[in-house]
C-alpha positions in Angstrom: 57.9 32.5 10.9 60.7 30.3 12.1 60.6 28.5 15.4 63.3 28.7 18.0 65.5 25.6 18.2 64.2 23.0 20.6 66.1 22.4 23.8 67.3 19.1 22.4 69.2 20.8 19.6 70.7 23.3 22.1 72.1 20.9 24.6 75.5 21.5 26.1 78.1 19.0 25.0 79.1 16.4 27.6 82.6 16.7 29.1 83.6 13.5 27.4 82.6 14.9 24.0 84.7 18.1 24.7 87.7 16.0 25.7 87.4 13.7 22.6 87.2 16.8 20.4 90.3 18.2 22.1 92.2 14.9 21.6 91.2 14.9 17.9 92.7 18.4 17.5 95.8 17.2 19.3 96.1 14.1 17.0 95.8 16.4 13.9 98.2 19.0 15.2 100.8 16.5 16.1 100.2 14.5 12.8 99.9 11.3 14.8 99.4 8.2 12.7 98.7 4.5 13.2 100.8 3.0 16.0 101.5 6.4 17.7 100.4 6.4 21.3 98.3 8.8 23.3 99.1 9.5 26.9 97.8 6.8 29.3 94.5 7.1 31.1 96.0 8.5 34.3 97.9 11.2 32.4 94.7 12.2 30.6 92.7 12.3 33.8 95.3 14.7 35.3 95.5 16.7 32.1 91.8 17.3 31.9 91.1 17.2 35.6 88.3 14.7 35.1 87.2 11.3 36.4 88.4 8.0 35.0 84.9 7.3 33.6 84.8 10.6 31.7 88.2 9.9 30.1 87.2 6.3 29.2 84.0 7.7 27.6 86.0 10.2 25.6 88.4 7.4 24.4 85.4 5.2 23.6 84.0 8.0 21.4 87.4 8.1 19.5 87.4 4.3 19.2 83.9 4.2 17.7 84.9 6.9 15.2 87.9 4.7 14.2 90.6 7.2 15.4 92.1 5.0 18.1 92.3 1.4 19.2 92.0 0.8 22.9 94.1 -1.9 24.6 94.0 -2.8 28.2 97.0 -3.7 30.4 100.5 -2.2 31.0 101.2 -1.6 27.3 97.6 -0.4 26.5 95.8 2.9 26.7 94.3 1.9 30.1 
């Protein structure tokens, strides 16, 4: 007899995870490569209707996975 999955394995993904997954799909669909830029933080906040902290968390997920490099300032992602 198999046990039902524990509540930990059935947790809902966080909004930042959903946004990072969507951005990954967008990067693949647009065939973006090194040096290509994503929309800035403000544009992503408007696009996803989410808070700055959520967008930053999503971008951090992508940075940890090696998909983006974050840069601060007027020419950066933030």
